[in-house]
C-alpha positions as semicolon CSV with decimal commas, in nm:
position;residue;x (nm);y (nm);z (nm)
1;M;25,830;-4,960;-1,056
2;T;25,877;-4,677;-0,809
3;R;25,547;-4,525;-0,915
4;I;25,367;-4,849;-0,833
5;L;25,531;-4,864;-0,490
6;F;25,444;-4,500;-0,429
7;W;25,076;-4,555;-0,513
8;L;25,058;-4,874;-0,306
9;A;25,211;-4,695;-0,006
10;L;24,972;-4,402;-0,051
11;I;24,668;-4,631;-0,070
12;F;24,787;-4,820;0,239
13;L;24,824;-4,494;0,436
14;V;24,480;-4,367;0,332
15;I;24,314;-4,695;0,433
16;A;24,500;-4,696;0,766
17;A;24,389;-4,338;0,838
18;I;24,026;-4,415;0,755
19;R;24,024;-4,726;0,976
20;S;24,182;-4,532;1,263
21;K;23,922;-4,256;1,233
22;L;23,633;-4,504;1,225
23;K;23,773;-4,692;1,524
24;S;23,806;-4,375;1,736
25;A;23,457;-4,259;1,635
26;S;23,301;-4,584;1,754
27;R;23,438;-4,544;2,108
28;P;23,216;-4,388;2,377
29;P;23,303;-4,019;2,442
30;E;23,442;-4,084;2,791
31;Q;23,700;-4,327;2,652
32;Q;23,831;-4,100;2,377
33;P;24,176;-3,961;2,458
34;G;24,231;-3,587;2,461
35;R;23,869;-3,493;2,526
36;P;23,790;-3,299;2,841
37;R;23,563;-3,469;3,091
38;A;23,303;-3,191;3,067
39;A;23,245;-3,270;2,698
40;A;23,123;-3,620;2,791
41;E;22,855;-3,483;3,026
42;A;22,506;-3,412;2,900
43;P;22,432;-3,051;2,801
44;P;22,195;-2,855;3,023
45;Q;21,825;-2,871;2,942
46;A;21,682;-2,596;2,723
47;E;21,484;-2,329;2,900
48;A;21,130;-2,236;2,802
49;M;21,095;-1,916;2,600
50;L;20,819;-1,660;2,652
51;C;20,695;-1,378;2,432
52;C;20,673;-1,021;2,565
53;A;20,318;-0,883;2,555
54;H;20,449;-0,536;2,464
55;C;20,731;-0,579;2,210
56;G;20,693;-0,943;2,101
57;V;21,054;-1,038;2,178
58;H;21,114;-1,396;2,291
59;Y;21,317;-1,431;2,611
60;P;21,400;-1,703;2,869
61;A;21,133;-1,779;3,128
62;S;21,381;-1,710;3,410
63;E;21,385;-1,340;3,307
64;N;21,004;-1,309;3,308
65;V;20,830;-1,008;3,464
66;A;20,463;-1,093;3,516
67;S;20,208;-0,813;3,546
68;D;19,826;-0,829;3,517
69;G;19,845;-1,190;3,402
70;R;20,074;-1,105;3,108
71;N;20,442;-1,180;3,048
72;Y;20,691;-0,899;2,987
73;C;21,062;-0,902;2,905
74;S;21,148;-0,619;3,146
75;S;20,994;-0,409;3,421
76;A;20,999;-0,111;3,185
77;H;20,766;-0,290;2,946
78;A;20,547;-0,414;3,232
79;G;20,471;-0,049;3,320
80;L;20,373;0,044;2,963
81;P;20,027;-0,026;2,817
82;A;20,009;-0,327;2,589
83;P;19,967;-0,237;2,220
């Protein structure tokens, strides 16, 4: 008899935990307790990547060094001849 009660209690607790998890997952992020406000904000937009004309490395467009109509990853590569 105690085994039956044990298994019934265990099943009840598992079902309650699953329902609680599903209920908290269906809430919008700003209403979930314990989450920082910054996590609810949208992530920043991805930046365009460029390819260096000398070494072929991809780098963010904000770090671009343009020379002779080509894109370089650094001023050192801008001064070297393209391969």
